[in-house]
C-alpha positions as CSV (number, residue, x, y, z in Angstrom):
1,M,144.7,113.5,56.5
2,L,144.9,109.9,54.9
3,M,146.1,108.4,58.2
4,L,143.2,110.3,60.2
5,T,140.6,108.9,57.8
6,L,142.3,105.2,58.0
7,L,142.0,105.8,61.9
8,A,138.4,107.1,61.8
9,I,137.3,104.2,59.5
10,I,138.9,101.6,62.0
11,Q,137.2,103.2,64.9
12,V,133.7,102.9,63.3
13,Q,134.4,99.4,62.3
14,H,135.3,98.6,65.7
15,Q,132.1,100.3,67.1
16,I,130.0,98.7,64.6
17,R,131.3,95.2,65.6
18,H,130.7,96.2,69.3
19,T,127.2,97.2,68.4
20,E,126.3,94.2,66.6
21,T,127.6,92.3,69.5
22,R,125.4,93.8,71.7
23,Y,122.5,93.4,69.4
24,Y,122.9,89.6,69.1
25,L,123.3,89.3,72.7
26,A,120.1,91.4,73.5
27,L,118.3,89.0,70.8
28,Q,119.3,85.7,72.8
29,E,118.2,87.1,75.7
30,T,114.8,87.8,74.1
31,I,114.8,84.2,72.7
32,K,115.3,82.7,76.2
33,A,112.7,84.9,77.9
34,K,110.1,84.2,75.3
35,E,110.7,80.5,75.6
36,E,110.7,80.8,79.6
37,W,107.4,82.7,79.1
38,G,105.8,80.0,77.0
39,R,107.0,77.4,79.6
40,L,105.5,79.6,82.4
41,M,102.2,79.7,80.8
42,L,102.1,75.8,80.1
43,E,102.7,75.5,84.0
44,K,99.9,78.0,84.9
45,T,97.7,76.2,82.3
46,H,98.4,73.0,84.0
47,L,98.1,74.1,87.5
48,S,95.1,76.1,87.1
49,A,93.1,73.2,85.3
50,P,89.5,72.7,86.8
51,A,90.0,69.0,87.3
52,R,93.3,69.4,89.1
53,I,92.0,72.0,91.2
54,E,89.0,69.7,92.1
55,H,91.1,66.9,92.8
56,I,93.2,68.9,95.2
57,A,90.2,70.5,97.2
58,H,88.5,67.1,97.5
59,S,91.8,65.2,98.5
60,K,93.9,67.4,100.4
61,L,91.2,69.9,101.8
62,K,88.5,67.3,102.2
63,M,86.0,69.6,100.3
64,T,82.7,68.3,98.9
65,L,80.6,69.7,96.0
66,N,76.7,68.8,95.9
67,M,74.7,70.1,93.0
68,S,71.3,71.0,93.7
69,Q,68.5,68.9,92.0
70,D,66.5,72.0,91.4
71,N,68.9,74.2,89.6
72,G,71.7,72.7,87.7
73,N,73.6,75.9,88.5
74,L,73.3,76.1,92.0
75,Q,76.3,74.6,93.8
76,T,76.9,73.9,97.8
77,L,80.3,73.5,98.9
78,Y,81.1,72.0,102.2
79,I,84.4,72.8,103.9
80,P,85.2,70.7,106.9
81,K,85.4,72.4,110.2
82,P,89.5,72.5,111.2
83,L,90.3,70.5,114.5
84,E,90.8,72.7,117.3
85,Q,94.4,72.7,118.7
86,A,95.1,72.0,122.4
87,E,96.3,75.0,124.4
88,P,100.0,74.4,125.6
């Protein structure tokens, strides 16, 4: 009976160590995921900044924005007409 009890204790200790190992691995993965989420949120904030979007719209897409003199809330957006491509 004593041998069975000792074997049971050893088995339970092994299971506890295995469970703790899995827990700490999952905890490390959670920390890494939260850090990655934070980096992605910073990148999203940077990429969607209004000044950056306006700069890209003006420089790469050649878009212009004119404010109406009558009402400061009214905006007119001019998008250049794309060049027609020659038929092959």
